[in-house]
PyMOL Python script that loads the backbone (N, CA, C, O; Angstrom):
from pymol import cmd

cmd.read_pdbstr("""\
ATOM      1  N   UNK A   1      13.187  14.524 -25.538  1.00  0.00           N
ATOM      2  CA  UNK A   1      12.273  13.301 -25.272  1.00  0.00           C
ATOM      3  C   UNK A   1      10.961  13.606 -26.057  1.00  0.00           C
ATOM      4  O   UNK A   1      10.392  14.659 -26.344  1.00  0.00           O
ATOM      5  N   UNK A   2      10.676  12.203 -26.315  1.00  0.00           N
ATOM      6  CA  UNK A   2       9.971  11.734 -27.545  1.00  0.00           C
ATOM      7  C   UNK A   2       8.916  11.297 -26.223  1.00  0.00           C
ATOM      8  O   UNK A   2       9.254  11.351 -25.040  1.00  0.00           O
ATOM      9  N   UNK A   3       7.590  10.865 -26.721  1.00  0.00           N
ATOM     10  CA  UNK A   3       6.749  10.930 -25.775  1.00  0.00           C
ATOM     11  C   UNK A   3       6.818   9.134 -25.450  1.00  0.00           C
ATOM     12  O   UNK A   3       6.481   8.612 -24.387  1.00  0.00           O
ATOM     13  N   UNK A   4       7.332   8.427 -26.645  1.00  0.00           N
ATOM     14  CA  UNK A   4       7.384   7.194 -26.382  1.00  0.00           C
ATOM     15  C   UNK A   4       8.520   7.028 -25.388  1.00  0.00           C
ATOM     16  O   UNK A   4       8.282   6.187 -24.522  1.00  0.00           O
ATOM     17  N   UNK A   5       9.660   7.613 -25.311  1.00  0.00           N
ATOM     18  CA  UNK A   5      10.722   7.855 -24.083  1.00  0.00           C
ATOM     19  C   UNK A   5      10.302   8.036 -22.774  1.00  0.00           C
ATOM     20  O   UNK A   5      10.749   7.209 -21.979  1.00  0.00           O
ATOM     21  N   UNK A   6       9.400   9.082 -22.230  1.00  0.00           N
ATOM     22  CA  UNK A   6       8.664   9.010 -21.705  1.00  0.00           C
ATOM     23  C   UNK A   6       7.321   7.634 -20.702  1.00  0.00           C
ATOM     24  O   UNK A   6       7.214   7.265 -19.533  1.00  0.00           O
ATOM     25  N   UNK A   7       6.540   7.297 -22.073  1.00  0.00           N
ATOM     26  CA  UNK A   7       6.114   5.564 -21.536  1.00  0.00           C
ATOM     27  C   UNK A   7       6.955   4.910 -21.444  1.00  0.00           C
ATOM     28  O   UNK A   7       6.542   3.820 -21.048  1.00  0.00           O
ATOM     29  N   UNK A   8       8.530   4.904 -21.655  1.00  0.00           N
ATOM     30  CA  UNK A   8       8.923   3.650 -21.259  1.00  0.00           C
ATOM     31  C   UNK A   8       9.322   3.383 -20.162  1.00  0.00           C
ATOM     32  O   UNK A   8       9.366   2.222 -19.755  1.00  0.00           O
ATOM     33  N   UNK A   9       9.772   4.625 -19.317  1.00  0.00           N
ATOM     34  CA  UNK A   9      10.185   5.726 -18.664  1.00  0.00           C
ATOM     35  C   UNK A   9       8.994   4.917 -17.188  1.00  0.00           C
ATOM     36  O   UNK A   9       9.252   4.306 -16.150  1.00  0.00           O
ATOM     37  N   UNK A  10       7.350   5.479 -18.052  1.00  0.00           N
ATOM     38  CA  UNK A  10       6.831   5.376 -16.888  1.00  0.00           C
ATOM     39  C   UNK A  10       6.288   3.379 -16.988  1.00  0.00           C
ATOM     40  O   UNK A  10       6.003   3.021 -15.846  1.00  0.00           O
ATOM     41  N   UNK A  11       6.179   2.588 -17.677  1.00  0.00           N
ATOM     42  CA  UNK A  11       6.413   1.407 -17.868  1.00  0.00           C
ATOM     43  C   UNK A  11       7.354   0.440 -17.274  1.00  0.00           C
ATOM     44  O   UNK A  11       7.092  -0.738 -17.029  1.00  0.00           O
ATOM     45  N   UNK A  12       8.683   1.155 -17.024  1.00  0.00           N
ATOM     46  CA  UNK A  12       9.964   0.816 -16.016  1.00  0.00           C
ATOM     47  C   UNK A  12       9.133   0.614 -14.696  1.00  0.00           C
ATOM     48  O   UNK A  12       8.778  -0.462 -14.215  1.00  0.00           O
ATOM     49  N   UNK A  13       8.882   1.967 -14.180  1.00  0.00           N
ATOM     50  CA  UNK A  13       8.217   2.563 -13.060  1.00  0.00           C
ATOM     51  C   UNK A  13       7.318   1.889 -12.684  1.00  0.00           C
ATOM     52  O   UNK A  13       7.380   1.551 -11.502  1.00  0.00           O
ATOM     53  N   UNK A  14       6.484   1.557 -13.255  1.00  0.00           N
ATOM     54  CA  UNK A  14       4.798   0.270 -13.476  1.00  0.00           C
ATOM     55  C   UNK A  14       5.519  -0.159 -12.523  1.00  0.00           C
ATOM     56  O   UNK A  14       5.440   0.088 -11.320  1.00  0.00           O
ATOM     57  N   UNK A  15       6.826  -1.357 -13.562  1.00  0.00           N
ATOM     58  CA  UNK A  15       7.409  -2.617 -13.332  1.00  0.00           C
ATOM     59  C   UNK A  15       7.415  -2.430 -11.627  1.00  0.00           C
ATOM     60  O   UNK A  15       6.753  -2.935 -10.721  1.00  0.00           O
ATOM     61  N   UNK A  16       8.422  -1.521 -11.682  1.00  0.00           N
ATOM     62  CA  UNK A  16       8.703  -1.269  -9.954  1.00  0.00           C
ATOM     63  C   UNK A  16       7.670  -1.515  -9.312  1.00  0.00           C
ATOM     64  O   UNK A  16       7.354  -2.440  -8.565  1.00  0.00           O
ATOM     65  N   UNK A  17       7.050  -0.410  -9.739  1.00  0.00           N
ATOM     66  CA  UNK A  17       6.278  -0.558  -8.419  1.00  0.00           C
ATOM     67  C   UNK A  17       5.103  -2.180  -7.988  1.00  0.00           C
ATOM     68  O   UNK A  17       4.657  -2.462  -6.876  1.00  0.00           O
ATOM     69  N   UNK A  18       4.851  -3.130  -9.601  1.00  0.00           N
ATOM     70  CA  UNK A  18       3.867  -3.718  -9.210  1.00  0.00           C
ATOM     71  C   UNK A  18       4.807  -5.029  -8.056  1.00  0.00           C
ATOM     72  O   UNK A  18       4.340  -5.776  -7.196  1.00  0.00           O
ATOM     73  N   UNK A  19       6.245  -4.842  -8.537  1.00  0.00           N
ATOM     74  CA  UNK A  19       7.523  -5.603  -8.025  1.00  0.00           C
ATOM     75  C   UNK A  19       7.232  -5.272  -6.362  1.00  0.00           C
ATOM     76  O   UNK A  19       7.583  -6.053  -5.478  1.00  0.00           O
ATOM     77  N   UNK A  20       6.500  -3.921  -6.087  1.00  0.00           N
ATOM     78  CA  UNK A  20       7.200  -4.238  -4.874  1.00  0.00           C
ATOM     79  C   UNK A  20       5.358  -3.156  -3.786  1.00  0.00           C
ATOM     80  O   UNK A  20       5.181  -2.574  -2.715  1.00  0.00           O
ATOM     81  N   UNK A  21       4.463  -3.548  -5.112  1.00  0.00           N
ATOM     82  CA  UNK A  21       3.078  -4.109  -4.281  1.00  0.00           C
ATOM     83  C   UNK A  21       3.220  -5.801  -3.621  1.00  0.00           C
ATOM     84  O   UNK A  21       2.894  -6.305  -2.546  1.00  0.00           O
ATOM     85  N   UNK A  22       3.869  -6.327  -4.864  1.00  0.00           N
ATOM     86  CA  UNK A  22       3.472  -7.230  -4.893  1.00  0.00           C
ATOM     87  C   UNK A  22       4.720  -7.595  -3.477  1.00  0.00           C
ATOM     88  O   UNK A  22       4.094  -8.279  -2.667  1.00  0.00           O
ATOM     89  N   UNK A  23       5.786  -7.432  -3.101  1.00  0.00           N
ATOM     90  CA  UNK A  23       6.376  -7.702  -1.761  1.00  0.00           C
ATOM     91  C   UNK A  23       5.624  -7.076  -0.800  1.00  0.00           C
ATOM     92  O   UNK A  23       5.593  -7.590   0.318  1.00  0.00           O
ATOM     93  N   UNK A  24       4.681  -5.526  -1.129  1.00  0.00           N
ATOM     94  CA  UNK A  24       4.107  -5.420   0.225  1.00  0.00           C
ATOM     95  C   UNK A  24       3.275  -6.643   0.793  1.00  0.00           C
ATOM     96  O   UNK A  24       3.523  -7.315   1.794  1.00  0.00           O
ATOM     97  N   UNK A  25       1.932  -6.794  -0.351  1.00  0.00           N
ATOM     98  CA  UNK A  25       0.778  -7.958   0.166  1.00  0.00           C
ATOM     99  C   UNK A  25       1.730  -8.784   1.009  1.00  0.00           C
ATOM    100  O   UNK A  25       1.897  -8.512   2.198  1.00  0.00           O
ATOM    101  N   UNK A  26       2.142  -9.445   0.616  1.00  0.00           N
ATOM    102  CA  UNK A  26       3.564 -10.725   1.388  1.00  0.00           C
ATOM    103  C   UNK A  26       3.659 -10.558   2.386  1.00  0.00           C
ATOM    104  O   UNK A  26       3.179 -11.355   3.192  1.00  0.00           O
ATOM    105  N   UNK A  27       4.422  -9.279   2.832  1.00  0.00           N
ATOM    106  CA  UNK A  27       4.767  -9.631   4.073  1.00  0.00           C
ATOM    107  C   UNK A  27       2.718  -9.064   5.047  1.00  0.00           C
ATOM    108  O   UNK A  27       2.748  -9.244   6.264  1.00  0.00           O
ATOM    109  N   UNK A  28       1.934  -8.751   4.737  1.00  0.00           N
ATOM    110  CA  UNK A  28       0.492  -8.469   4.349  1.00  0.00           C
ATOM    111  C   UNK A  28      -0.361  -9.799   5.118  1.00  0.00           C
ATOM    112  O   UNK A  28      -1.147  -9.966   6.051  1.00  0.00           O
ATOM    113  N   UNK A  29       0.392 -10.649   4.011  1.00  0.00           N
ATOM    114  CA  UNK A  29      -0.315 -11.930   4.814  1.00  0.00           C
ATOM    115  C   UNK A  29       0.865 -12.113   5.582  1.00  0.00           C
ATOM    116  O   UNK A  29       0.333 -13.176   5.901  1.00  0.00           O
ATOM    117  N   UNK A  30       1.534 -12.116   5.958  1.00  0.00           N
ATOM    118  CA  UNK A  30       2.309 -12.375   7.359  1.00  0.00           C
ATOM    119  C   UNK A  30       1.562 -12.366   8.338  1.00  0.00           C
ATOM    120  O   UNK A  30       1.253 -13.216   9.173  1.00  0.00           O
ATOM    121  N   UNK A  31       1.106 -10.594   8.048  1.00  0.00           N
ATOM    122  CA  UNK A  31       0.540  -9.888   9.228  1.00  0.00           C
ATOM    123  C   UNK A  31      -0.290 -10.375   9.860  1.00  0.00           C
ATOM    124  O   UNK A  31      -0.198 -10.605  11.066  1.00  0.00           O
ATOM    125  N   UNK A  32      -1.745 -10.743   8.785  1.00  0.00           N
ATOM    126  CA  UNK A  32      -3.113 -11.438   8.592  1.00  0.00           C
ATOM    127  C   UNK A  32      -2.398 -13.112   9.241  1.00  0.00           C
ATOM    128  O   UNK A  32      -2.935 -13.342  10.325  1.00  0.00           O
ATOM    129  N   UNK A  33      -1.631 -13.970   8.949  1.00  0.00           N
ATOM    130  CA  UNK A  33      -1.108 -14.810   9.960  1.00  0.00           C
ATOM    131  C   UNK A  33      -1.513 -14.194  11.088  1.00  0.00           C
ATOM    132  O   UNK A  33      -2.661 -14.386  11.488  1.00  0.00           O
ATOM    133  N   UNK A  34      -0.589 -13.312  11.814  1.00  0.00           N
ATOM    134  CA  UNK A  34      -0.207 -13.074  12.883  1.00  0.00           C
ATOM    135  C   UNK A  34      -1.386 -12.932  13.574  1.00  0.00           C
ATOM    136  O   UNK A  34      -1.832 -13.894  14.199  1.00  0.00           O
ATOM    137  N   UNK A  35      -2.034 -11.731  13.554  1.00  0.00           N
ATOM    138  CA  UNK A  35      -3.617 -11.890  13.483  1.00  0.00           C
ATOM    139  C   UNK A  35      -3.751 -12.712  14.459  1.00  0.00           C
ATOM    140  O   UNK A  35      -3.492 -12.928  15.643  1.00  0.00           O
ATOM    141  N   UNK A  36      -4.484 -13.270  13.093  1.00  0.00           N
ATOM    142  CA  UNK A  36      -4.851 -14.419  13.310  1.00  0.00           C
ATOM    143  C   UNK A  36      -4.510 -15.011  14.312  1.00  0.00           C
ATOM    144  O   UNK A  36      -5.180 -15.134  15.338  1.00  0.00           O
ATOM    145  N   UNK A  37      -3.310 -15.479  14.079  1.00  0.00           N
ATOM    146  CA  UNK A  37      -2.820 -16.902  15.438  1.00  0.00           C
ATOM    147  C   UNK A  37      -2.531 -15.989  16.808  1.00  0.00           C
ATOM    148  O   UNK A  37      -1.591 -16.347  17.517  1.00  0.00           O
ATOM    149  N   UNK A  38      -3.289 -14.857  17.185  1.00  0.00           N
ATOM    150  CA  UNK A  38      -2.876 -14.259  18.427  1.00  0.00           C
ATOM    151  C   UNK A  38      -5.046 -13.236  18.796  1.00  0.00           C
ATOM    152  O   UNK A  38      -5.573 -12.629  19.728  1.00  0.00           O
ATOM    153  N   UNK A  39      -5.399 -13.611  17.581  1.00  0.00           N
ATOM    154  CA  UNK A  39      -6.598 -13.060  17.770  1.00  0.00           C
ATOM    155  C   UNK A  39      -7.373 -11.489  17.822  1.00  0.00           C
ATOM    156  O   UNK A  39      -8.190 -10.957  18.573  1.00  0.00           O
ATOM    157  N   UNK A  40      -6.576 -11.060  16.503  1.00  0.00           N
ATOM    158  CA  UNK A  40      -6.344  -9.628  16.390  1.00  0.00           C
ATOM    159  C   UNK A  40      -6.687  -8.363  15.474  1.00  0.00           C
ATOM    160  O   UNK A  40      -6.096  -8.320  14.395  1.00  0.00           O
ATOM    161  N   UNK A  41      -7.718  -7.163  15.829  1.00  0.00           N
ATOM    162  CA  UNK A  41      -8.753  -7.131  14.760  1.00  0.00           C
ATOM    163  C   UNK A  41      -7.556  -7.319  13.143  1.00  0.00           C
ATOM    164  O   UNK A  41      -6.401  -7.744  13.105  1.00  0.00           O
ATOM    165  N   UNK A  42      -8.205  -6.945  12.313  1.00  0.00           N
ATOM    166  CA  UNK A  42      -7.288  -6.316  11.272  1.00  0.00           C
ATOM    167  C   UNK A  42      -7.299  -4.902  10.730  1.00  0.00           C
ATOM    168  O   UNK A  42      -6.470  -4.470   9.929  1.00  0.00           O
ATOM    169  N   UNK A  43      -8.424  -4.145  11.296  1.00  0.00           N
ATOM    170  CA  UNK A  43      -8.698  -3.213  11.453  1.00  0.00           C
ATOM    171  C   UNK A  43      -8.005  -2.417  12.721  1.00  0.00           C
ATOM    172  O   UNK A  43      -8.612  -2.279  13.783  1.00  0.00           O
ATOM    173  N   UNK A  44      -6.272  -1.752  12.438  1.00  0.00           N
ATOM    174  CA  UNK A  44      -5.542  -0.947  13.078  1.00  0.00           C
ATOM    175  C   UNK A  44      -5.840   0.188  13.427  1.00  0.00           C
ATOM    176  O   UNK A  44      -5.729  -0.001  14.638  1.00  0.00           O
ATOM    177  N   UNK A  45      -6.220   1.537  13.317  1.00  0.00           N
ATOM    178  CA  UNK A  45      -7.119   2.352  13.184  1.00  0.00           C
ATOM    179  C   UNK A  45      -5.395   3.785  13.517  1.00  0.00           C
ATOM    180  O   UNK A  45      -5.242   4.980  13.263  1.00  0.00           O
ATOM    181  N   UNK A  46      -4.806   3.063  13.953  1.00  0.00           N
ATOM    182  CA  UNK A  46      -4.060   3.827  14.577  1.00  0.00           C
ATOM    183  C   UNK A  46      -3.048   4.159  13.689  1.00  0.00           C
ATOM    184  O   UNK A  46      -2.599   5.215  13.243  1.00  0.00           O
ATOM    185  N   UNK A  47      -2.746   2.673  13.516  1.00  0.00           N
ATOM    186  CA  UNK A  47      -1.333   2.171  12.475  1.00  0.00           C
ATOM    187  C   UNK A  47      -1.757   2.981  11.195  1.00  0.00           C
ATOM    188  O   UNK A  47      -1.346   4.006  10.652  1.00  0.00           O
ATOM    189  N   UNK A  48      -2.253   2.533  11.074  1.00  0.00           N
ATOM    190  CA  UNK A  48      -3.298   3.266   9.656  1.00  0.00           C
ATOM    191  C   UNK A  48      -3.258   4.335   9.428  1.00  0.00           C
ATOM    192  O   UNK A  48      -3.124   4.694   8.258  1.00  0.00           O
ATOM    193  N   UNK A  49      -3.407   5.690  10.961  1.00  0.00           N
ATOM    194  CA  UNK A  49      -3.466   7.358  10.918  1.00  0.00           C
ATOM    195  C   UNK A  49      -2.096   7.306  10.331  1.00  0.00           C
ATOM    196  O   UNK A  49      -1.828   8.014   9.360  1.00  0.00           O
ATOM    197  N   UNK A  50      -0.825   6.151  11.101  1.00  0.00           N
ATOM    198  CA  UNK A  50       0.532   6.826  11.367  1.00  0.00           C
ATOM    199  C   UNK A  50       1.071   6.828  10.302  1.00  0.00           C
ATOM    200  O   UNK A  50       2.032   7.562  10.072  1.00  0.00           O
ATOM    201  N   UNK A  51       0.385   5.718   9.121  1.00  0.00           N
ATOM    202  CA  UNK A  51       1.474   5.280   7.741  1.00  0.00           C
ATOM    203  C   UNK A  51       0.618   6.281   7.753  1.00  0.00           C
ATOM    204  O   UNK A  51       0.712   6.868   8.831  1.00  0.00           O
ATOM    205  N   UNK A  52      -0.485   6.936   6.785  1.00  0.00           N
ATOM    206  CA  UNK A  52      -0.905   8.583   6.590  1.00  0.00           C
ATOM    207  C   UNK A  52      -0.594   9.784   6.637  1.00  0.00           C
ATOM    208  O   UNK A  52      -0.500  10.625   5.744  1.00  0.00           O
ATOM    209  N   UNK A  53      -0.377   9.855   8.117  1.00  0.00           N
ATOM    210  CA  UNK A  53       0.537  11.129   8.315  1.00  0.00           C
ATOM    211  C   UNK A  53       1.934  10.768   7.824  1.00  0.00           C
ATOM    212  O   UNK A  53       2.526  11.632   7.176  1.00  0.00           O
ATOM    213  N   UNK A  54       2.546   9.581   8.054  1.00  0.00           N
ATOM    214  CA  UNK A  54       4.232   9.847   7.302  1.00  0.00           C
ATOM    215  C   UNK A  54       3.681  10.041   6.074  1.00  0.00           C
ATOM    216  O   UNK A  54       4.174  11.101   5.689  1.00  0.00           O
ATOM    217  N   UNK A  55       2.665   9.477   4.920  1.00  0.00           N
ATOM    218  CA  UNK A  55       2.501  10.341   3.187  1.00  0.00           C
ATOM    219  C   UNK A  55       3.226  11.076   3.411  1.00  0.00           C
ATOM    220  O   UNK A  55       4.427  11.097   3.141  1.00  0.00           O
ATOM    221  N   UNK A  56       2.131  12.327   4.339  1.00  0.00           N
ATOM    222  CA  UNK A  56       1.636  13.351   4.246  1.00  0.00           C
ATOM    223  C   UNK A  56       3.047  14.946   4.414  1.00  0.00           C
ATOM    224  O   UNK A  56       3.147  16.067   3.915  1.00  0.00           O
ATOM    225  N   UNK A  57       4.124  13.828   5.727  1.00  0.00           N
ATOM    226  CA  UNK A  57       4.974  14.560   5.596  1.00  0.00           C
ATOM    227  C   UNK A  57       5.784  14.472   4.638  1.00  0.00           C
ATOM    228  O   UNK A  57       6.081  15.494   4.019  1.00  0.00           O
ATOM    229  N   UNK A  58       6.427  13.010   4.230  1.00  0.00           N
ATOM    230  CA  UNK A  58       7.577  13.216   3.043  1.00  0.00           C
ATOM    231  C   UNK A  58       6.735  13.509   1.976  1.00  0.00           C
ATOM    232  O   UNK A  58       7.562  13.918   1.161  1.00  0.00           O
ATOM    233  N   UNK A  59       5.254  13.605   1.221  1.00  0.00           N
ATOM    234  CA  UNK A  59       5.439  14.163   0.418  1.00  0.00           C
ATOM    235  C   UNK A  59       5.466  15.921  -0.013  1.00  0.00           C
ATOM    236  O   UNK A  59       5.045  16.792   0.748  1.00  0.00           O
ATOM    237  N   UNK A  60       5.927  16.132  -1.095  1.00  0.00           N
ATOM    238  CA  UNK A  60       5.569  17.099  -2.010  1.00  0.00           C
ATOM    239  C   UNK A  60       4.102  17.510  -1.564  1.00  0.00           C
ATOM    240  O   UNK A  60       3.129  16.762  -1.476  1.00  0.00           O
ATOM    241  N   UNK A  61       4.188  19.336  -1.215  1.00  0.00           N
ATOM    242  CA  UNK A  61       3.112  19.684  -0.586  1.00  0.00           C
ATOM    243  C   UNK A  61       1.769  19.457  -2.553  1.00  0.00           C
ATOM    244  O   UNK A  61       0.566  19.210  -2.472  1.00  0.00           O
ATOM    245  N   UNK A  62       2.444  19.625  -3.784  1.00  0.00           N
ATOM    246  CA  UNK A  62       1.671  19.780  -4.740  1.00  0.00           C
ATOM    247  C   UNK A  62       1.081  18.348  -5.053  1.00  0.00           C
ATOM    248  O   UNK A  62       0.025  18.365  -5.685  1.00  0.00           O
ATOM    249  N   UNK A  63       1.691  16.873  -4.645  1.00  0.00           N
ATOM    250  CA  UNK A  63       1.058  15.492  -5.024  1.00  0.00           C
ATOM    251  C   UNK A  63       0.564  15.105  -3.626  1.00  0.00           C
ATOM    252  O   UNK A  63      -0.413  14.382  -3.817  1.00  0.00           O
ATOM    253  N   UNK A  64       0.777  15.244  -2.306  1.00  0.00           N
ATOM    254  CA  UNK A  64       0.372  15.133  -1.189  1.00  0.00           C
ATOM    255  C   UNK A  64      -1.276  14.385  -0.924  1.00  0.00           C
ATOM    256  O   UNK A  64      -1.596  13.438  -0.207  1.00  0.00           O
ATOM    257  N   UNK A  65      -2.446  15.630  -2.209  1.00  0.00           N
ATOM    258  CA  UNK A  65      -3.453  14.864  -1.977  1.00  0.00           C
ATOM    259  C   UNK A  65      -3.237  13.803  -2.313  1.00  0.00           C
ATOM    260  O   UNK A  65      -3.134  13.054  -1.342  1.00  0.00           O
ATOM    261  N   UNK A  66      -3.026  13.022  -3.825  1.00  0.00           N
ATOM    262  CA  UNK A  66      -3.378  12.170  -4.807  1.00  0.00           C
ATOM    263  C   UNK A  66      -2.325  10.942  -3.842  1.00  0.00           C
ATOM    264  O   UNK A  66      -2.819   9.815  -3.840  1.00  0.00           O
ATOM    265  N   UNK A  67      -0.695  11.108  -2.899  1.00  0.00           N
ATOM    266  CA  UNK A  67      -0.411  10.413  -2.369  1.00  0.00           C
ATOM    267  C   UNK A  67      -1.218   9.660  -1.530  1.00  0.00           C
ATOM    268  O   UNK A  67      -0.957   8.458  -1.507  1.00  0.00           O
ATOM    269  N   UNK A  68      -2.328  10.136  -0.685  1.00  0.00           N
ATOM    270  CA  UNK A  68      -3.164  10.258   0.731  1.00  0.00           C
ATOM    271  C   UNK A  68      -4.587   9.353  -0.506  1.00  0.00           C
ATOM    272  O   UNK A  68      -5.609   8.750  -0.181  1.00  0.00           O
ATOM    273  N   UNK A  69      -4.133   9.584  -1.603  1.00  0.00           N
ATOM    274  CA  UNK A  69      -5.519   8.967  -2.162  1.00  0.00           C
ATOM    275  C   UNK A  69      -4.990   7.258  -2.208  1.00  0.00           C
ATOM    276  O   UNK A  69      -5.409   6.336  -1.507  1.00  0.00           O
ATOM    277  N   UNK A  70      -3.930   7.219  -3.288  1.00  0.00           N
ATOM    278  CA  UNK A  70      -3.503   6.503  -3.211  1.00  0.00           C
ATOM    279  C   UNK A  70      -2.463   5.052  -2.126  1.00  0.00           C
ATOM    280  O   UNK A  70      -2.191   3.870  -2.334  1.00  0.00           O
ATOM    281  N   UNK A  71      -2.173   6.101  -0.929  1.00  0.00           N
ATOM    282  CA  UNK A  71      -2.129   5.142  -0.148  1.00  0.00           C
ATOM    283  C   UNK A  71      -2.815   4.301   1.001  1.00  0.00           C
ATOM    284  O   UNK A  71      -2.501   3.498   1.880  1.00  0.00           O
ATOM    285  N   UNK A  72      -4.398   5.210   0.283  1.00  0.00           N
ATOM    286  CA  UNK A  72      -5.417   5.609   1.345  1.00  0.00           C
ATOM    287  C   UNK A  72      -6.403   3.801   0.782  1.00  0.00           C
ATOM    288  O   UNK A  72      -7.260   3.172   1.402  1.00  0.00           O
ATOM    289  N   UNK A  73      -5.697   3.489  -0.705  1.00  0.00           N
ATOM    290  CA  UNK A  73      -6.551   2.354  -1.440  1.00  0.00           C
ATOM    291  C   UNK A  73      -5.219   1.131  -1.157  1.00  0.00           C
ATOM    292  O   UNK A  73      -5.781   0.039  -1.082  1.00  0.00           O
ATOM    293  N   UNK A  74      -3.787   0.969  -0.993  1.00  0.00           N
ATOM    294  CA  UNK A  74      -3.528   0.255  -1.132  1.00  0.00           C
ATOM    295  C   UNK A  74      -3.837   0.217   0.672  1.00  0.00           C
ATOM    296  O   UNK A  74      -3.804  -0.913   1.160  1.00  0.00           O
ATOM    297  N   UNK A  75      -4.105   1.297   1.563  1.00  0.00           N
ATOM    298  CA  UNK A  75      -4.673   0.545   3.327  1.00  0.00           C
ATOM    299  C   UNK A  75      -5.277  -0.433   2.915  1.00  0.00           C
ATOM    300  O   UNK A  75      -4.836  -1.581   2.972  1.00  0.00           O
ATOM    301  N   UNK A  76      -6.556  -0.045   2.366  1.00  0.00           N
ATOM    302  CA  UNK A  76      -8.175  -1.106   2.389  1.00  0.00           C
ATOM    303  C   UNK A  76      -8.107  -2.794   1.589  1.00  0.00           C
ATOM    304  O   UNK A  76      -8.787  -3.798   1.802  1.00  0.00           O
ATOM    305  N   UNK A  77      -6.508  -2.426   0.220  1.00  0.00           N
ATOM    306  CA  UNK A  77      -6.838  -3.357  -0.023  1.00  0.00           C
ATOM    307  C   UNK A  77      -5.936  -4.541   0.264  1.00  0.00           C
ATOM    308  O   UNK A  77      -5.864  -5.686  -0.183  1.00  0.00           O
ATOM    309  N   UNK A  78      -5.139  -3.702   1.362  1.00  0.00           N
ATOM    310  CA  UNK A  78      -3.726  -4.886   2.697  1.00  0.00           C
ATOM    311  C   UNK A  78      -5.215  -5.363   3.704  1.00  0.00           C
ATOM    312  O   UNK A  78      -5.109  -6.464   4.244  1.00  0.00           O
ATOM    313  N   UNK A  79      -6.580  -4.567   3.962  1.00  0.00           N
ATOM    314  CA  UNK A  79      -7.027  -4.885   4.820  1.00  0.00           C
ATOM    315  C   UNK A  79      -8.389  -6.355   4.763  1.00  0.00           C
ATOM    316  O   UNK A  79      -8.894  -7.170   5.535  1.00  0.00           O
ATOM    317  N   UNK A  80      -8.482  -5.879   3.064  1.00  0.00           N
ATOM    318  CA  UNK A  80      -9.095  -6.657   2.858  1.00  0.00           C
ATOM    319  C   UNK A  80      -8.565  -7.826   2.360  1.00  0.00           C
ATOM    320  O   UNK A  80      -9.070  -8.946   2.283  1.00  0.00           O
ATOM    321  N   UNK A  81      -7.573  -7.453   2.060  1.00  0.00           N
ATOM    322  CA  UNK A  81      -6.576  -9.303   1.512  1.00  0.00           C
ATOM    323  C   UNK A  81      -6.262  -9.699   3.426  1.00  0.00           C
ATOM    324  O   UNK A  81      -6.136 -10.912   3.588  1.00  0.00           O
ATOM    325  N   UNK A  82      -6.202  -9.302   4.064  1.00  0.00           N
ATOM    326  CA  UNK A  82      -5.797  -9.646   5.569  1.00  0.00           C
ATOM    327  C   UNK A  82      -7.648 -10.441   6.153  1.00  0.00           C
ATOM    328  O   UNK A  82      -7.868 -11.340   6.964  1.00  0.00           O
ATOM    329  N   UNK A  83      -8.407  -9.796   5.498  1.00  0.00           N
ATOM    330  CA  UNK A  83      -9.891 -10.301   5.581  1.00  0.00           C
ATOM    331  C   UNK A  83     -10.436 -11.278   5.263  1.00  0.00           C
ATOM    332  O   UNK A  83     -11.254 -11.829   6.000  1.00  0.00           O
ATOM    333  N   UNK A  84      -9.931 -11.957   3.455  1.00  0.00           N
ATOM    334  CA  UNK A  84     -10.025 -12.717   3.129  1.00  0.00           C
ATOM    335  C   UNK A  84      -8.751 -14.606   3.628  1.00  0.00           C
ATOM    336  O   UNK A  84      -8.858 -15.801   3.354  1.00  0.00           O
ATOM    337  N   UNK A  85      -7.979 -13.952   4.237  1.00  0.00           N
ATOM    338  CA  UNK A  85      -6.569 -14.386   4.324  1.00  0.00           C
ATOM    339  C   UNK A  85      -7.612 -15.246   6.048  1.00  0.00           C
ATOM    340  O   UNK A  85      -8.044 -16.398   6.031  1.00  0.00           O
ATOM    341  N   UNK A  86      -7.744 -14.333   7.206  1.00  0.00           N
ATOM    342  CA  UNK A  86      -8.089 -14.446   8.391  1.00  0.00           C
ATOM    343  C   UNK A  86      -9.741 -15.160   8.613  1.00  0.00           C
ATOM    344  O   UNK A  86     -10.158 -15.837   9.553  1.00  0.00           O
ATOM    345  N   UNK A  87     -10.342 -14.771   7.543  1.00  0.00           N
ATOM    346  CA  UNK A  87     -11.641 -15.850   7.405  1.00  0.00           C
ATOM    347  C   UNK A  87     -11.934 -16.675   6.017  1.00  0.00           C
ATOM    348  O   UNK A  87     -12.986 -16.880   5.412  1.00  0.00           O
ATOM    349  N   UNK A  88     -10.633 -17.049   5.770  1.00  0.00           N
ATOM    350  CA  UNK A  88     -10.868 -17.865   3.981  1.00  0.00           C
ATOM    351  C   UNK A  88     -10.233 -18.786   4.864  1.00  0.00           C
ATOM    352  O   UNK A  88      -9.916 -19.906   4.465  1.00  0.00           O
TER     353      UNK A  88
END
""", "prot")
cmd.dss("prot")
cmd.show_as("cartoon", "prot")
cmd.util.cbc("prot")
cmd.orient("prot")
């Protein structure tokens, strides 16, 4: 397989990742509205810990530290977005 073929595969995967990220952020927006309506804090450390534990359990050992970095970043972005919605 050529380098261009690999890059095309990555481009296709990136498109799907972006679609899923957008979908996830829409649900995060709905969560923020729920939290705002019910006076709940943005940060739910227990939930975030559960998410990261699931990532750790489901990820191959070789990629686990990278997956945890990815999800830590996703959770930070989601919190920031929710804070903007609640405080904005």
